[in-house]
C-alpha positions as CSV (number, residue, x, y, z in Angstrom):
1,M,0.0,0.0,0.0
2,K,2.8,2.4,0.9
3,K,4.5,1.6,-2.5
4,I,1.3,2.4,-4.4
5,Y,0.8,5.6,-2.4
6,F,4.4,6.6,-3.2
7,L,4.0,5.9,-6.9
8,S,0.8,7.9,-7.0
9,I,2.5,10.9,-5.4
10,C,5.3,10.7,-7.9
11,S,2.9,10.4,-10.8
12,L,1.0,13.5,-9.6
13,F,4.2,15.5,-9.2
14,L,5.5,14.4,-12.6
15,S,2.2,15.4,-14.3
16,L,2.3,18.9,-12.6
17,N,5.9,19.4,-13.6
18,L,5.1,18.5,-17.2
19,T,2.1,20.8,-17.5
20,S,4.2,23.7,-16.1
21,Q,6.6,23.4,-19.0
22,V,5.5,25.8,-21.7
23,S,6.8,27.3,-24.9
24,V,5.8,30.9,-25.5
25,K,6.3,30.6,-29.3
26,D,3.5,28.1,-29.7
27,S,0.4,29.6,-28.1
28,S,-0.8,32.1,-25.5
29,I,0.1,31.0,-22.0
30,Y,-0.7,31.9,-18.5
31,T,2.4,33.3,-16.7
32,P,3.3,35.5,-13.7
33,Y,6.3,37.7,-14.2
34,I,8.4,40.1,-12.1
35,G,9.7,43.4,-13.5
36,V,12.4,45.7,-12.3
37,G,13.0,48.9,-14.2
38,F,13.9,52.6,-14.5
39,G,11.7,55.5,-15.4
40,Y,12.2,59.2,-16.2
41,D,9.2,61.5,-15.6
42,L,8.2,65.1,-16.3
43,S,6.0,66.9,-13.7
44,A,2.8,68.7,-14.5
45,G,-0.2,70.1,-12.7
46,D,0.5,71.3,-9.1
47,L,3.6,69.2,-9.0
48,V,5.5,71.3,-11.5
49,K,5.4,74.2,-9.0
50,R,7.3,72.1,-6.5
51,F,9.5,69.8,-8.4
52,G,11.2,69.5,-11.8
53,N,11.9,66.3,-13.7
54,S,12.5,63.1,-11.7
55,S,13.7,59.5,-12.0
56,A,12.1,56.4,-10.6
57,V,13.1,52.8,-9.8
58,T,10.0,50.6,-10.6
59,F,8.9,47.2,-9.3
60,N,6.0,45.1,-10.5
61,L,4.4,41.6,-10.2
62,D,2.1,40.9,-13.2
63,F,-0.1,38.0,-14.2
64,K,-0.8,37.4,-17.9
65,T,-3.7,35.1,-18.7
66,K,-4.2,32.9,-21.8
67,K,-7.0,35.3,-22.8
68,Y,-4.5,38.2,-22.8
69,W,-5.7,39.9,-19.7
70,V,-2.9,41.4,-17.5
71,F,-3.3,42.0,-13.8
72,G,-0.5,43.7,-11.8
73,I,0.8,45.0,-8.5
74,N,3.1,48.0,-9.0
75,G,5.4,50.2,-7.1
76,S,8.0,52.9,-7.7
77,Y,10.5,54.9,-5.7
78,I,10.7,58.5,-7.0
79,F,13.8,60.7,-6.6
80,G,15.1,64.0,-8.0
81,K,17.1,67.1,-7.1
82,D,15.1,69.9,-8.8
83,V,13.2,71.5,-5.9
84,K,11.5,74.8,-6.9
85,E,9.7,75.9,-3.8
86,S,11.3,78.5,-1.5
87,L,11.1,77.1,2.1
88,F,13.4,79.1,4.3
89,D,12.6,82.8,3.8
90,S,11.7,83.2,7.4
91,I,15.0,81.8,8.7
92,A,17.4,82.8,6.0
93,T,19.5,85.9,5.4
94,P,18.4,88.4,2.6
95,S,20.8,86.5,0.3
96,G,19.1,83.2,1.1
97,A,21.7,81.7,3.3
98,I,21.1,80.0,6.6
99,I,23.5,80.7,9.5
100,D,24.5,77.7,11.5
101,A,25.4,77.4,15.2
102,N,29.0,78.3,14.4
103,G,28.1,81.5,12.7
104,A,28.9,80.1,9.3
105,F,26.7,79.4,6.3
106,A,25.0,76.1,6.6
107,D,25.2,73.6,3.8
108,V,21.6,72.8,3.1
109,R,20.6,70.5,0.2
110,L,17.1,69.8,-1.0
111,F,15.8,66.7,-2.9
112,E,12.6,65.2,-4.1
113,R,11.6,61.9,-2.6
114,G,8.4,59.9,-3.0
115,F,6.8,56.6,-3.9
116,T,3.7,55.1,-5.5
117,A,1.9,51.8,-5.0
118,S,-1.0,50.6,-7.1
119,A,-2.9,47.7,-8.6
120,S,-3.6,47.6,-12.4
121,V,-5.6,45.7,-15.0
122,G,-4.9,45.7,-18.7
123,R,-5.2,44.0,-22.0
124,M,-2.6,42.7,-24.4
125,F,-2.9,43.0,-28.1
126,A,-0.6,40.2,-29.3
127,F,1.3,39.8,-32.5
128,K,1.8,36.5,-34.4
129,K,5.5,37.3,-34.6
130,P,7.9,36.9,-32.8
131,N,5.4,34.9,-30.7
132,P,1.7,35.1,-29.4
133,N,2.9,36.2,-25.9
134,S,4.4,39.5,-27.0
135,G,2.5,42.6,-28.0
136,I,1.1,46.0,-27.1
137,V,-0.2,46.3,-23.5
138,L,-2.8,48.9,-22.4
139,S,-3.6,49.1,-18.7
140,V,-5.1,51.4,-16.0
141,G,-4.4,51.4,-12.3
142,A,-5.4,52.9,-9.0
143,G,-3.4,53.3,-5.7
144,F,-1.5,55.7,-3.6
145,M,1.1,58.5,-4.2
146,Q,3.3,60.2,-1.7
147,H,6.1,62.8,-2.1
148,K,8.0,65.2,0.1
149,I,11.1,67.5,0.1
150,R,14.1,65.8,1.7
151,I,16.1,68.3,3.6
152,E,19.8,67.5,4.3
153,T,22.0,69.7,6.5
154,I,25.6,68.6,6.0
155,G,27.2,68.2,9.4
156,N,23.9,68.9,11.2
157,T,25.1,72.3,12.4
158,A,21.9,74.3,11.9
159,P,19.6,73.9,14.9
160,Q,16.8,75.6,12.8
161,L,16.7,72.5,10.7
162,S,17.1,69.8,13.3
163,K,15.1,66.6,12.8
164,Q,12.2,67.8,14.8
165,Y,11.9,71.0,12.8
166,K,12.3,69.6,9.3
167,K,8.8,68.3,9.3
168,G,7.6,71.9,9.3
169,Y,9.2,72.5,6.0
170,D,9.2,69.2,4.1
171,R,5.7,69.5,2.4
172,L,4.8,65.9,3.0
173,S,1.8,65.2,0.7
174,N,-0.1,62.0,-0.3
175,G,-3.4,60.8,-1.6
176,F,-5.2,58.7,-4.2
177,L,-3.5,57.8,-7.4
178,L,-4.8,57.0,-10.9
179,S,-2.4,55.7,-13.7
180,E,-2.5,54.8,-17.4
181,N,0.1,52.8,-19.2
182,L,0.8,52.0,-22.9
183,G,3.7,49.8,-23.8
184,Y,5.2,46.8,-25.5
185,L,6.0,43.5,-23.7
186,Y,8.4,41.0,-25.2
187,L,8.7,37.5,-23.7
188,S,11.3,35.3,-25.4
189,D,11.1,31.5,-25.3
190,N,14.6,31.2,-23.8
191,R,13.8,33.7,-21.0
192,L,17.1,35.5,-21.7
193,V,15.8,38.7,-23.2
194,N,12.4,39.8,-21.8
195,I,11.6,43.5,-21.6
196,Y,8.8,46.0,-21.3
197,I,9.1,49.5,-22.8
198,G,6.3,51.9,-22.0
199,F,4.8,55.3,-21.4
200,E,3.0,56.0,-18.2
201,C,0.9,58.9,-16.9
202,M,0.0,59.2,-13.2
203,Q,-2.4,61.6,-11.5
204,G,-2.1,62.0,-7.7
205,F,-5.0,63.6,-5.9
206,T,-3.0,64.7,-2.8
207,Q,-2.9,67.2,0.0
208,S,-0.4,68.2,2.7
209,R,-0.3,65.8,5.7
210,R,1.6,68.3,8.0
211,S,-0.4,70.1,10.7
212,Y,1.6,73.3,10.3
213,D,4.1,74.7,7.8
214,Y,6.6,77.0,9.5
215,D,7.4,79.2,6.5
216,L,3.7,79.7,5.7
217,M,2.8,80.2,9.3
218,K,-0.3,78.1,8.8
219,Q,-1.6,74.7,7.8
220,D,-1.7,74.0,4.1
221,T,-5.2,72.7,3.4
222,E,-5.3,73.1,-0.4
223,K,-6.0,70.0,-2.5
224,R,-3.5,69.2,-5.2
225,L,-3.5,67.5,-8.6
226,D,0.1,66.1,-9.0
227,I,0.9,64.7,-12.4
228,L,3.9,62.6,-13.5
229,Y,4.3,61.4,-17.1
230,G,7.2,59.7,-18.9
231,G,8.8,56.5,-20.2
232,K,10.2,53.5,-18.5
233,L,12.3,50.4,-19.4
234,V,11.7,47.2,-17.4
235,W,13.7,44.0,-17.3
236,V,11.2,41.1,-17.0
237,L,11.6,37.7,-15.4
238,P,8.8,35.3,-16.4
239,L,8.1,32.6,-13.9
240,Y,7.1,29.8,-16.2
241,K,9.2,26.7,-16.8
242,R,10.6,26.6,-20.3
243,A,9.7,23.5,-22.4
244,P,12.7,21.3,-23.3
245,Q,14.0,21.3,-26.8
246,E,13.1,18.4,-29.0
247,F,15.8,16.2,-30.5
248,Y,15.2,13.6,-33.2
249,T,17.5,10.7,-34.0
250,Y,17.4,8.5,-37.1
C-alpha cells in the first residue's frame, strides 16, 4: 500500500511538472512575471510648481492570462534634485543663506523623494511574430502616491533645521492615485531577453499631511493634482518553466 501511495504521489508530481513546461512561441500561455526597471518622468499640474523632472526605480508583479488579460501589483521609488519651492525665507538671510550654530553658512541641500503603490488591470494585443505572448499592453491602475522634500543639512550644524523642525518644511503630501500605461511587452522563449518598454501617466489627488508649515505660518489645506508622465524600461523575469528542446534521431 505504501508503495502504491508513493507511486501515486510521484505520478502527480510528474504530471504537474510536465504541465508547467511551456513554450511561448507556440500559443498564448498563463504566466506570472516580475519586473524591475527605471523610469524618467516630467512633472505637471500642481507638482510642476514644487519639483522639476524626476527619476524612478520601478517594481511590479504581473499575471498574464491565456485570454490576454494582464493583472498587476506595481510600485515605484521616486527621486530627483530639482526643488523649486522656497522654504526658508523666514529663517534665511536676505541672500538666502542659513546661519548655523558656528556663525557660518549652513550647507543645506534639497531633494525630491516619493513613492507610488498601485494595482492595475490591462489587455494585451498580441502579434503573431515573434510569438503570441508578446505585444502591445494597455492598462489602467489605482493606488497611492506620496512625495516630500528631503532636507539634508551637512554636518547637522543648523539647529533651525534639526530633525524635529524639518517636518515643518518638508511639504509631505499624499493621496489617491490613478495611472494609465501604454507599452510593448516582449517575452522570449529562452527567457534571456524579456523587456517592457512603455509610457506612463500618473495623477495624484493629494494634499499636505503636516499640521503646520513654519514658513507659511499656517496649515496648508489646499487639494492638489500632482501629475507625472514619462517613459520606463523594465527588465522582466517570467516565472514559467521553459519547455525542453526536441531532438530527433534517425
